[in-house]
SERO-4910 file (N, C-alpha, C, O; in steps of 0.05 Angstrom, whole numbers):
BEGIN
 pado doro    nc1    nc2    nc3   cac1   cac2   cac3    cc1    cc2    cc3    oc1    oc2    oc3
  Met    A    472    167    645    449    183    651    438    198    631    449    215    617
  Ile    A    415    190    628    393    205    613    385    235    625    373    239    646
  Gln    A    392    254    607    384    283    618    356    286    615    344    278    596
  Leu    A    343    299    637    314    307    643    310    327    617    326    345    610
  Thr    A    290    319    606    273    335    583    253    349    593    243    344    615
  Leu    A    246    370    576    217    383    586    197    363    585    181    362    604
  Glu    A    197    345    562    172    330    558    171    309    587    150    304    599
  Thr    A    193    301    592    196    279    618    186    290    644    173    278    660
  Ala    A    195    319    646    191    339    674    157    341    666    143    332    684
  Arg    A    145    349    648    121    354    649    104    328    654     86    329    671
  Ala    A    109    307    641     95    282    645     96    274    678     76    267    689
  Met    A    120    276    690    123    269    717    109    292    732    101    287    754
  His    A    106    310    724     88    328    742     58    323    738     41    323    756
  Arg    A     53    320    713     17    311    712     14    285    726     -5    280    740
  Ser    A     35    270    721     24    236    737     24    249    766      5    243    780
  Met    A     40    262    776     41    270    813     10    283    819     -4    277    838
  Cys    A      3    300    802    -18    318    800    -45    293    799    -64    293    814
  Arg    A    -40    278    783    -61    254    783    -67    242    809    -89    240    820
  Ile    A    -36    234    818    -43    212    837    -50    230    863    -65    221    881
  Arg    A    -40    257    865    -51    272    889    -80    270    889    -92    255    905
  Tyr    A    -92    285    870   -117    295    869   -135    260    874   -155    258    889
  Phe    A   -126    242    863   -139    216    863   -138    211    896   -160    209    908
  Glu    A   -116    208    909   -120    210    934   -134    218    950   -146    206    968
  Glu    A   -135    249    944   -147    265    963   -181    262    962   -198    267    979
  Ala    A   -183    251    933   -216    246    932   -220    223    944   -241    220    956
  Ala    A   -201    201    945   -207    178    961   -213    181    990   -229    169   1004
  Ser    A   -195    199    997   -192    204   1024   -217    216   1032   -229    203   1049
  Ala    A   -227    238   1024   -257    250   1023   -276    227   1024   -288    221   1045
  Lys    A   -278    214   1004   -304    197   1003   -301    173   1023   -321    162   1033
  Tyr    A   -276    165   1029   -282    152   1054   -286    162   1086   -294    149   1106
  Lys    A   -277    188   1084   -291    196   1110   -322    208   1108   -334    220   1126
  Asp    A   -331    201   1084   -355    207   1083   -372    181   1081   -396    180   1077
  Gly    A   -357    164   1083   -370    136   1089   -376    116   1059   -386     94   1054
  Asp    A   -369    131   1049   -378    114   1019   -361     95   1007   -365     80    988
  Leu    A   -337     97   1024   -313     72   1012   -318     54   1034   -318     63   1056
  Pro    A   -324     24   1030   -321      2   1048   -289     -2   1047   -273      5   1031
  Gly    A   -288    -17   1076   -257    -30   1077   -238     -5   1083   -245     17   1090
  Phe    A   -216    -13   1080   -190      1   1083   -182     11   1064   -189      0   1042
  Ile    A   -166     34   1064   -153     47   1043   -121     58   1056   -118     67   1078
  His    A   -105     56   1040    -79     68   1050    -65     86   1031    -55     75   1011
  Leu    A    -64    114   1035    -62    128   1016    -26    140   1020    -12    141   1040
  Ser    A    -22    150    989      7    154    982     10    181    980     30    187    966
  Ile    A     -6    208    993      5    233    991     27    233    999     37    218   1016
  Gly    A     39    254    987     70    259    996     93    243    991    116    247   1000
  Gln    A     83    217    972     99    198    960     94    196    931     97    174    920
  Glu    A     88    216    918     84    219    888    108    219    875    107    211    852
  Ala    A    135    229    886    146    231    867    163    206    864    179    206    845
  Cys    A    160    180    884    166    157    878    152    146    853    166    140    834
  Ala    A    125    143    852    114    134    842    114    144    803    112    128    785
  Ala    A    117    170    802    118    180    775    144    181    764    149    181    740
  Gly    A    169    180    788    192    182    774    197    153    765    204    150    742
  Val    A    194    130    783    196    100    772    187     97    747    203     91    729
  Cys    A    161    101    741    145     95    722    154    111    691    156     98    670
  Ile    A    158    135    693    168    148    675    188    134    661    185    133    637
  Ala    A    210    122    675    229    107    664    227     80    652    246     68    642
  Leu    A    203     73    656    198     46    651    185     44    620    178     65    611
  Glu    A    183     23    604    170     25    578    146      5    590    149    -12    608
  Ser    A    119     11    573     94      2    570     95    -25    576     75    -32    589
  Thr    A    114    -47    572    119    -69    567    138    -84    591    144   -107    593
  Asp    A    144    -65    607    158    -75    634    137    -77    657    116    -65    657
  Tyr    A    146    -93    674    124    -97    699    131    -85    721    154    -78    723
  Ile    A    114    -82    739    109    -66    768     97    -87    784     78    -99    775
  Thr    A    104    -92    805     91   -103    831     87    -87    855    108    -76    864
  Ser    A     66    -83    868     60    -63    881     52    -78    918     53   -101    925
  Thr    A     46    -53    932     39    -60    957     17    -54    963      0    -51    945
  His    A      9    -52    993    -18    -40   1005    -25    -15    996    -49    -10    995
  Arg    A     -5      7    990     -3     33    982     -1     29    953     21     34    945
  Gly    A    -17     22    938    -10     20    909    -27     41    890    -24     40    866
  His    A    -43     56    901    -55     69    876    -41     93    865    -51    101    845
  Gly    A    -27    102    871     -4    114    860     19    104    839     30    118    822
  His    A     24     76    844     37     63    827     21     54    802     31     53    780
  Cys    A     -6     49    809    -21     38    784    -29     59    772    -32     55    748
  Leu    A    -35     86    779    -40    105    763    -15    117    746    -17    127    724
  Ala    A      7    115    759     37    127    745     44    104    720     57    109    699
  Lys    A     35     81    727     43     55    705     22     59    684     27     48    662
  Gly    A     -4     75    684    -22     74    666    -52     66    669    -68     64    651
  Gly    A    -57     62    695    -79     55    701    -95     70    697    -88     94    696
  Asp    A   -128     61    693   -150     74    694   -160     82    716   -170     65    731
  Ala    A   -159    114    724   -174    126    745   -206    117    750   -217    115    772
  Asn    A   -218    112    725   -246    109    738   -252     82    746   -269     77    762
  Arg    A   -236     63    733   -236     35    741   -222     32    771   -231     17    788
  Met    A   -207     42    773   -192     40    802   -217     58    822   -225     48    843
  Met    A   -226     80    814   -246     87    837   -268     78    838   -283     80    857
  Ala    A   -275     65    817   -301     42    819   -290     18    840   -304     15    860
  Glu    A   -274      7    837   -264    -15    852   -267     -5    880   -274    -22    895
  Leu    A   -262     19    891   -259     29    919   -283     29    926   -289     23    949
  Phe    A   -302     37    907   -329     42    917   -343     13    915   -367     11    918
  Ala    A   -327     -6    909   -339    -34    913   -365    -35    891   -387    -41    899
  Lys    A   -360    -29    862   -372    -25    844   -367    -45    818   -343    -47    813
  Gln    A   -383    -58    802   -384    -76    783   -367    -63    762   -361    -80    745
  Ala    A   -357    -41    756   -340    -32    740   -314    -27    743   -300    -17    725
  Gly    A   -304    -36    773   -278    -31    786   -270    -56    776   -285    -74    769
  Tyr    A   -238    -55    775   -217    -67    764   -221   -103    769   -213   -121    755
  Ser    A   -236   -104    796   -240   -131    802   -266   -131    810   -271   -144    830
  Gln    A   -289   -116    794   -317   -120    796   -325   -114    827   -344   -125    838
  Gly    A   -308    -97    838   -318    -91    862   -304   -109    887   -307    -99    910
  Arg    A   -293   -127    885   -287   -147    901   -267   -146    909   -264   -159    930
  Gly    A   -243   -133    898   -218   -140    915   -212   -112    926   -193   -112    942
  Gly    A   -222    -91    922   -220    -62    935   -185    -56    934   -167    -70    925
  Ser    A   -183    -33    946   -160    -21    948   -132    -32    944   -115    -21    931
  Met    A   -130    -54    955   -106    -70    956    -99    -88    941    -77   -100    943
  His    A   -125    -95    913   -120   -118    898   -120   -104    876   -123   -123    860
  Ile    A   -120    -85    864   -117    -68    844    -97    -76    824    -74    -67    828
  Ala    A   -101    -92    800    -86    -97    780    -94    -93    749   -116    -98    739
  Asp    A    -76    -84    739    -79    -77    706    -56    -91    689    -36    -78    683
  Val    A    -59   -118    683    -36   -130    665    -27   -119    642     -4   -119    634
  Ser    A    -54   -106    628    -47    -94    604    -29    -69    602    -22    -59    581
  Val    A    -23    -61    624     -2    -39    630     23    -44    644     42    -28    647
  Gly    A     21    -74    653     43    -83    665     39    -81    695     55    -90    711
  Met    A     19    -70    700     15    -69    738      3    -91    742    -21    -96    737
  Leu    A     27   -110    756     16   -138    764      0   -140    791     -8   -161    799
  Gly    A     -3   -116    803    -24   -119    825    -12   -109    854     10   -114    863
  Ala    A    -30    -94    866    -20    -85    895    -26   -107    905    -37   -126    894
  Asn    A    -15   -106    935    -15   -129    953    -23   -124    978    -14   -102    986
  Gly    A    -38   -138    995    -39   -133   1020    -21   -150   1035    -19   -142   1058
  Ile    A    -11   -165   1031     19   -181   1044     37   -165   1048     48   -156   1028
  Val    A     44   -160   1066     75   -145   1065    105   -161   1056    116   -181   1064
  Gly    A    110   -145   1041    137   -159   1024    129   -179   1001    148   -192    991
  Gln    A    101   -183    992    106   -201    974    105   -190    951    103   -206    932
  Ser    A    107   -166    944    112   -156    915    144   -163    902    150   -164    879
  Met    A    162   -170    927    189   -179    917    189   -204    908    206   -206    890
  Pro    A    175   -229    912    178   -254    899    157   -254    870    160   -268    850
  Leu    A    142   -238    875    124   -233    853    138   -223    826    136   -235    805
  Gly    A    153   -197    833    174   -186    814    194   -204    808    200   -207    784
  Val    A    210   -222    832    226   -243    819    211   -257    799    224   -264    780
  Gly    A    189   -263    801    176   -283    780    170   -265    751    176   -274    729
  Ala    A    160   -243    754    157   -226    725    187   -226    715    191   -233    692
  Ala    A    209   -217    730    239   -220    715    247   -244    707    265   -244    690
  Leu    A    238   -261    714    246   -290    704    235   -297    687    246   -311    669
  Thr    A    206   -290    686    198   -289    654    204   -272    632    200   -279    609
  Ala    A    211   -254    637    220   -227    619    248   -248    609    252   -249    585
  Gln    A    264   -263    627    298   -265    622    289   -293    605    302   -295    583
  Val    A    272   -312    610    272   -338    600    258   -336    572    265   -350    553
  Thr    A    235   -314    571    221   -312    540    245   -291    528    242   -287    504
  Asp    A    261   -279    538    277   -256    522    260   -242    509    262   -240    485
  Ser    A    239   -229    526    228   -203    519    234   -181    524    218   -163    525
  Gly    A    257   -178    527    274   -148    533    253   -135    551    252   -110    546
  Ser    A    233   -144    573    227   -123    587    233   -134    615    236   -157    621
  Ile    A    236   -106    634    244   -116    658    223   -116    684    199   -111    678
  Ala    A    226   -120    705    205   -110    722    218    -99    753    240   -103    762
  Leu    A    198    -84    762    208    -72    792    188    -71    813    166    -60    810
  Ala    A    193    -82    831    183    -87    859    187    -69    875    208    -65    887
  Phe    A    156    -52    879    154    -33    902    159    -48    927    156    -72    926
  Phe    A    168    -34    951    160    -40    977    173    -21    995    188     -2    992
  Gly    A    162    -32   1019    175     -4   1042    194    -19   1061    196    -43   1062
  Glu    A    207      0   1075    227     -9   1098    221    -29   1112    235    -49   1111
  Gly    A    194    -28   1128    182    -47   1139    182    -77   1129    188    -96   1144
  Ala    A    173    -79   1101    175   -107   1089    209   -113   1086    216   -136   1081
  Ser    A    226    -93   1087    254   -102   1083    264   -121   1101    286   -131   1097
  Gly    A    246   -129   1125    255   -146   1146    240   -172   1147    241   -187   1166
  Ala    A    228   -175   1126    208   -199   1120    228   -218   1110    247   -208   1098
  Gly    A    228   -241   1113    250   -266   1104    243   -267   1067    261   -269   1050
  Val    A    221   -266   1063    217   -265   1037    229   -241   1019    230   -244    994
  Ala    A    238   -220   1031    258   -199   1022    282   -205   1017    293   -194    997
  His    A    295   -223   1032    323   -240   1031    323   -259   1009    340   -260    991
  Glu    A    305   -274   1012    300   -291    989    305   -286    965    324   -296    952
  Ala    A    284   -264    955    278   -248    928    302   -235    924    310   -242    902
  Met    A    319   -218    936    342   -209    931    365   -227    922    380   -224    903
  Asn    A    363   -248    943    388   -269    939    384   -285    910    403   -293    897
  Met    A    361   -287    904    347   -304    886    356   -290    853    365   -301    833
  Ala    A    348   -261    857    351   -246    838    376   -239    824    381   -232    801
  Ser    A    394   -243    849    423   -238    846    436   -261    836    454   -260    819
  Leu    A    429   -284    847    441   -309    834    438   -310    803    458   -314    789
  Trp    A    409   -306    792    402   -307    767    407   -290    748    401   -293    725
  Arg    A    421   -269    760    422   -239    743    396   -232    730    393   -233    706
  Leu    A    378   -226    746    349   -221    735    345   -196    727    356   -179    741
  Pro    A    329   -186    705    330   -154    708    303   -144    715    282   -140    704
  Leu    A    315   -142    746    294   -130    768    301   -104    780    325    -99    780
  Ile    A    288    -91    790    298    -69    813    281    -71    832    257    -72    828
  Phe    A    293    -71    856    275    -68    884    278    -35    891    298    -20    894
  Phe    A    256    -30    891    250     -1    895    238      0    923    215     -9    926
  Cys    A    252     11    946    240     14    971    228     41    979    244     59    979
  Glu    A    207     45    984    198     72    995    200     72   1017    182     63   1030
  Ala    A    222     83   1030    229     87   1062    207    107   1067    214    129   1058
  Asn    A    183    107   1080    169    128   1088    167    136   1116    151    149   1129
  Arg    A    191    123   1124    197    127   1160    181    112   1180    187    108   1203
  Tyr    A    156    102   1166    142     87   1187    131     61   1174    120     61   1152
  Ala    A    134     37   1193    125     14   1184     95      9   1200     97     -4   1221
  Glu    A     73     17   1195     50     15   1200     56     39   1228     59     62   1222
  Leu    A     57     33   1254     61     54   1271     86     50   1277     91     60   1299
  Ser    A    107     39   1267    134     37   1282    157     59   1265    161     59   1241
  Pro    A    166     73   1281    185     90   1266    214     76   1253    228     61   1266
  Tyr    A    219     83   1235    247     68   1218    261     52   1236    261     28   1232
  Glu    A    277     62   1259    295     62   1269    288     33   1293    303     17   1302
  Ile    A    266     35   1295    251     13   1313    256    -16   1300    265    -34   1314
  His    A    252    -19   1271    256    -48   1258    279    -46   1236    282    -65   1222
  Val    A    292    -29   1233    312    -26   1208    339    -21   1226    344      1   1236
  Pro    A    356    -43   1229    378    -33   1248    401    -20   1234    423    -26   1242
  Leu    A    399     -6   1218    421      7   1197    410     34   1183    386     39   1177
  Ala    A    427     47   1180    415     79   1167    401     74   1146    380     87   1142
  Asn    A    407     54   1127    397     60   1102    393     27   1088    412     12   1083
  Val    A    368     22   1083    358     -6   1071    378    -18   1049    386    -41   1046
  Ala    A    387     10   1031    405      2   1006    430     -7   1022    447    -20   1009
  Asp    A    435     -4   1040    464    -11   1051    467    -41   1053    488    -51   1058
  Arg    A    444    -55   1050    445    -84   1051    448    -94   1022    446   -118   1017
  Ala    A    451    -75   1001    458    -89    976    485   -106    969    486   -128    958
  Pro    A    508    -91    979    529   -111    971    530   -140    988    550   -154    987
  Ala    A    513   -145   1001    507   -173   1014    500   -190    994    510   -212    993
  Tyr    A    480   -180    973    472   -193    952    487   -185    928    475   -187    907
  Asp    A    505   -178    927    522   -174    902    505   -156    881    500   -165    859
  Met    A    498   -135    888    483   -118    877    487    -87    882    488    -81    906
  Pro    A    490    -66    865    488    -38    870    463    -33    889    441    -45    891
  Gly    A    473    -12    902    448     -2    924    451     30    927    473     40    927
  Val    A    436     40    928    434     74    923    409     83    947    389     70    953
  Thr    A    415    102    955    396    114    973    397    144    965    417    159    963
  Ile    A    365    151    961    358    171    944    338    187    962    327    175    981
  Asp    A    333    212    958    315    233    962    288    226    952    280    238    932
  Gly    A    274    210    962    252    201    944    223    222    944    199    216    939
  Gly    A    233    246    951    215    267    952    218    285    921    200    294    907
  Asp    A    245    285    915    253    291    890    253    276    863    271    261    856
  Ala    A    232    282    850    225    265    825    244    266    804    245    246    790
  Val    A    261    286    799    279    288    778    305    265    792    314    246    778
  Ala    A    311    269    814    331    245    828    320    215    825    335    197    819
  Val    A    298    212    828    285    186    823    286    172    798    292    149    794
  Phe    A    277    198    777    281    188    753    314    182    740    322    163    726
  Glu    A    328    202    750    357    191    742    372    168    748    389    154    737
  Thr    A    356    168    776    370    137    789    356    119    778    369     98    777
  Met    A    329    116    767    316    101    753    329     94    727    333     70    721
  Thr    A    334    113    712    349    110    689    371     91    687    370     74    669
  Glu    A    394     94    706    414     76    713    412     48    715    425     32    702
  Ala    A    390     43    737    378     21    741    364      2    716    367    -22    711
  Val    A    351     18    707    337      3    690    357     -3    665    356    -25    655
  Ala    A    371     14    657    394      6    636    411    -18    640    418    -31    620
  Arg    A    418    -25    665    433    -41    679    413    -62    681    424    -84    678
  Ala    A    391    -64    684    374    -94    689    363   -101    653    360   -124    645
  Arg    A    358    -78    637    354    -86    612    380   -100    597    380   -121    584
  Gly    A    403    -85    604    432    -99    600    443   -127    608    466   -134    603
  Gly    A    427   -141    620    433   -164    631    450   -162    649    464   -182    653
  Gln    A    455   -139    665    470   -135    693    460   -143    719    473   -143    740
  Gly    A    437   -149    715    423   -155    739    409   -137    755    402   -115    746
  Pro    A    401   -147    787    386   -128    796    399   -106    810    423   -107    816
  Thr    A    381    -81    817    394    -59    832    374    -53    857    349    -55    856
  Leu    A    389    -44    882    370    -44    907    362     -5    908    379      8    919
  Val    A    345      5    900    343     34    910    325     34    928    305     20    928
  Glu    A    333     56    948    319     64    973    310     93    969    328    110    969
  Ala    A    289    101    967    280    129    961    266    136    992    245    125   1000
  Lys    A    279    154   1007    266    169   1030    254    183   1023    261    199   1005
  Thr    A    229    184   1034    200    197   1028    180    197   1051    190    190   1073
  Tyr    A    157    201   1051    143    208   1073    112    207   1063    103    214   1042
  Arg    A     99    197   1080     68    198   1078     57    219   1093     62    219   1117
  Trp    A     42    235   1085     32    258   1102      7    244   1115      2    253   1137
  His    A    -10    224   1107    -29    213   1121    -16    188   1134      5    176   1128
  Gly    A    -40    180   1157    -30    155   1173    -22    133   1163    -17    138   1139
  His    A    -17    106   1167    -18     83   1160    -44     78   1140    -44     71   1116
  Tyr    A    -63     83   1155    -89     76   1141   -107    105   1146   -101    122   1163
  Glu    A   -124    107   1130   -150    128   1133   -161    125   1160   -170    103   1166
  Gly    A   -162    148   1181   -168    140   1204   -155    132   1231   -165    127   1252
  Asp    A   -123    131   1221   -105    129   1234    -99    155   1252   -101    177   1241
  Pro    A    -94    154   1275    -92    183   1294    -67    191   1292    -60    212   1302
  Gln    A    -48    175   1280    -17    184   1282     -8    195   1302      9    213   1300
  Arg    A    -15    186   1323     -1    191   1355     22    185   1355     35    196   1373
  Tyr    A     38    168   1339     64    162   1345     86    185   1324    111    181   1322
  Lys    A     73    205   1311     89    217   1297     96    243   1318     81    251   1336
  Pro    A    116    251   1313    128    280   1331    115    302   1323    111    306   1299
  Glu    A    106    319   1342     97    343   1336    111    363   1315    135    368   1316
  Gly    A     93    374   1296    104    383   1273    120    371   1254    131    383   1235
  Glu    A    121    345   1259    138    332   1230    124    328   1205    137    327   1185
  Thr    A     99    325   1204     91    324   1180     80    355   1168     67    354   1147
  Glu    A     83    374   1177     80    398   1174    105    410   1155    103    424   1135
  Ala    A    126    401   1168    154    406   1158    159    390   1134    173    399   1115
  Glu    A    148    368   1133    152    354   1105    130    360   1091    131    349   1069
  Met    A    110    374   1093     86    383   1076    100    407   1064     95    412   1041
  Ala    A    117    423   1076    126    451   1067    144    440   1044    149    456   1025
  Arg    A    155    412   1043    172    407   1026    156    391   1000    168    374    987
  Asp    A    134    396    995    119    383    975    132    381    953    141    399    939
  Pro    A    134    353    949    145    346    916    136    346    892    147    341    871
  Ile    A    110    353    897     97    371    871    111    396    869    122    402    848
  Arg    A    111    407    885    121    435    883    148    440    884    156    463    880
  Arg    A    162    425    889    196    417    881    196    413    859    213    427    848
  Leu    A    181    397    839    184    396    812    171    413    798    175    412    774
  Glu    A    155    432    808    147    455    793    166    481    795    165    501    781
  Ala    A    186    476    819    205    492    819    232    491    793    243    510    783
  Val    A    236    462    788    249    456    769    240    463    740    256    473    723
  Leu    A    212    456    735    199    467    714    202    495    702    207    501    679
  Asn    A    198    510    727    202    541    722    230    554    719    236    573    704
  Asp    A    250    538    740    277    552    735    291    540    714    308    551    699
  Ser    A    284    516    712    301    500    688    291    503    653    304    502    633
  Phe    A    263    506    657    247    497    633    233    524    628    221    524    607
  Gly    A    233    548    643    216    571    642    182    565    641    166    576    627
  Ile    A    178    549    656    146    536    650    135    558    674    144    557    697
  Asp    A    116    575    666    101    592    684     79    582    703     70    560    697
  Glu    A     69    593    725     52    586    739     26    585    730     13    569    744
  Ala    A     13    595    712     -6    593    698    -11    567    680    -32    556    678
  Thr    A     12    559    668     13    536    660     11    509    671     -2    490    662
  Leu    A     28    513    696     24    491    723      3    493    727    -10    475    716
  Glu    A    -12    509    742    -43    510    746    -56    501    729    -72    485    739
  Thr    A    -60    504    700    -76    485    687    -79    457    685    -99    444    679
  Val    A    -50    445    692    -47    415    694    -64    412    721    -80    393    720
  His    A    -64    427    743    -75    419    767   -106    415    767   -120    398    779
  Arg    A   -116    441    746   -142    438    738   -153    417    726   -173    405    732
  Glu    A   -136    413    707   -148    389    688   -149    359    705   -166    341    700
  Glu    A   -128    357    724   -127    330    736   -148    330    754   -159    309    754
  Lys    A   -157    348    770   -178    356    788   -206    348    773   -224    335    785
  Val    A   -209    357    748   -233    353    730   -237    325    725   -259    313    728
  Ala    A   -203    312    716   -208    283    710   -216    262    736   -230    241    736
  Ile    A   -204    274    755   -211    257    781   -235    264    795   -237    251    816
  Ala    A   -253    279    791   -279    291    796   -307    272    782   -330    265    787
  Ala    A   -285    268    758   -306    255    733   -298    221    739   -314    204    731
  Ala    A   -276    214    751   -275    190    760   -294    180    783   -307    159    781
  Val    A   -296    196    804   -317    193    826   -346    198    813   -364    183    819
  Ala    A   -351    215    798   -375    217    787   -383    183    767   -403    169    766
  Phe    A   -357    180    756   -365    151    749   -367    128    762   -377    108    751
  Ala    A   -358    127    786   -356    107    810   -382    110    817   -395     90    814
  Glu    A   -394    129    826   -420    135    838   -439    127    824   -457    116    837
  Ala    A   -440    128    799   -461    124    779   -465     93    775   -487     82    771
  Ala    A   -439     82    775   -432     53    768   -456     32    783   -470     37    803
  Asp    A   -456      7    769   -480    -10    783   -462    -25    806   -437    -27    804
  Asp    A   -477    -36    827   -471    -49    846   -465    -74    832   -476    -78    811
  Pro    A   -446    -93    844   -452   -122    841   -475   -130    842   -490   -117    856
  Thr    A   -486   -155    827   -508   -169    835   -498   -197    840   -475   -205    834
  Pro    A   -521   -212    855   -522   -236    868   -512   -256    848   -499   -276    854
  Asp    A   -522   -247    818   -519   -270    799   -489   -270    786   -481   -286    769
  Glu    A   -476   -253    797   -442   -251    791   -430   -262    814   -406   -259    814
  Leu    A   -442   -274    836   -425   -280    854   -408   -302    846   -386   -302    858
  Thr    A   -411   -320    830   -386   -339    826   -372   -335    796   -358   -352    786
  Ala    A   -376   -314    787   -358   -300    768   -326   -304    772   -313   -299    793
  Asn    A   -318   -311    754   -278   -308    764   -273   -321    783   -254   -316    797
  Val    A   -292   -343    791   -284   -359    817   -272   -387    808   -286   -402    794
  Tyr    A   -245   -395    815   -236   -418    803   -247   -446    806   -246   -465    790
  Ala    A   -257   -446    828   -274   -473    842   -297   -470    854   -299   -449    868
  Glu    A   -316   -484    854   -343   -480    868   -347   -504    878   -344   -524    864
  Gly    A   -356   -504    910   -361   -526    921   -389   -525    938   -402   -504    937
  Ala    A   -397   -542    948   -424   -542    964   -424   -517    985   -404   -509    997
  Ile    A   -447   -508    987   -455   -485   1003   -475   -498   1025   -498   -507   1022
  Val    A   -457   -497   1053   -477   -510   1067   -474   -493   1101   -489   -499   1120
***
């Protein structure tokens, strides 16, 4: 296991702050009516995205979910283009056409968020197979939630990955709810990772609010995948502070549950490590918060000032055109 360094811990902290402030800004703008469509935020889950992506190389791939802003940012996505996409502006990653659930940046190995539950897993299989066949040395990681673990395609993906010993990590962000349904309603066992032996792969369940635990677990899974030993199933127990979507009244959550989880803020937990283990003071940590707030405010300003798509761009990047009737 690679020992946590100050450089890695600080990089995870900055990544988590960037995600938090991006998501908070998106939430505020959505409530103001500035963002069209739906958005699904990952506030409270920042340790997963940051701990995973810090353990990957820039040439590695990730596939994401409908709750993918944090994954994209942690993998190196551009906050300006992401925010512009949420605003449906021409400067966005998909020229404002894809919105929140379809952000991708192949240049940093982010193969796309996905609005279809569970589809990140077969896409991860494809990316890992490409890496294996081309002998590129890259690996792939598929984010998914515990709700997706019940999809048929999840079984197919894990079965195939194991059969072919693909360089792939299945990373389950078990945030306690699949849309509006509690974990125990749709998962018949205590841990999704307990299914791993059936696919002849290692399975581990960790505290997804502990960025250090995520990073340390990932270093082992990455080494296994890159060493040709095949896939790993990692389940990170985490929690989303907001609803399934912005505007969700969250009546399905027990009273006091969210407040209790907020008291275990993953950013503050990592800051305790930075202070206790590396002597980083509060002023230094607050500087990071301030810088990331400024960066995200700039991303919002960029998106607000960006041009709207124009009718003459309607058929750009369309694979086939037919008669309009």
